[in-house]
C-alpha positions in Angstrom: 93.6 90.3 91.3 94.7 92.1 88.9 97.0 91.6 86.3 98.8 93.6 83.4 100.8 93.3 80.3 103.0 96.4 79.9 104.4 96.8 76.0 104.1 98.6 72.7 102.1 96.1 71.5 104.3 94.1 69.5 104.2 90.1 69.1 106.2 89.0 72.7 103.6 91.8 74.7 100.7 89.9 72.9 102.0 86.4 73.1 102.8 87.8 77.4 98.7 88.4 76.9 97.7 85.7 76.0 99.5 83.4 77.5 98.8 85.5 81.1 94.9 85.1 80.1 95.1 81.1 79.3 97.1 80.8 82.8 93.9 82.5 84.6 91.5 80.5 82.3 93.4 77.2 83.6 93.8 78.0 87.1 90.0 79.4 87.4 91.0 82.6 89.1 88.9 85.5 89.5 91.2 87.9 87.6 91.2 91.1 85.3 94.2 91.2 83.0 94.9 94.7 80.8 97.3 95.6 78.2 99.3 98.5 78.9 100.8 100.1 75.8 100.4 103.8 77.2 105.1 104.8 78.0 104.1 107.1 80.2 102.4 104.7 81.9 104.4 101.7 81.6 107.7 104.5 83.0 105.7 105.0 86.5 106.2 101.1 87.1 110.2 101.3 87.3 109.6 99.0 83.7 113.0 99.7 81.8 112.7 96.3 79.7 109.5 94.9 78.1 106.7 93.1 77.8 106.7 93.1 81.4 104.0 91.5 83.4 102.9 92.9 86.4 100.8 90.9 88.9 97.9 93.1 91.8 100.9 96.6 91.1 104.2 94.2 91.0 106.6 93.5 88.5 106.9 89.8 88.9 108.7 89.1 85.0 110.8 91.8 82.9 111.7 91.8 79.0 110.8 88.4 78.7 107.6 86.4 77.9 107.7 82.9 80.4 106.0 80.2 79.5 102.2 79.6 80.4 103.1 76.8 83.6 105.5 79.7 85.0 102.8 82.3 84.9 100.7 80.0 86.8 103.2 79.6 89.6 103.6 83.6 89.5 99.6 83.5 90.0 99.4 80.9 92.7 102.2 82.9 94.8 100.2 85.7 94.8 
């Protein structure tokens, strides 16, 4: 599984990244969690509001930081 956190590096982006890493660890799944701060790359995903969470190339969350439990549900649904 490939997880990307898109954002400029702001505090919300960091919280989303940390929550995503914690969700992966809690579930014990194999996944690569990556931060993406390059604006050209972010724009290529069609994201208009940050932070955003991509799971296997699809936007799962945009413009907010969901709780870790919600991220776990999103990961389990994939």
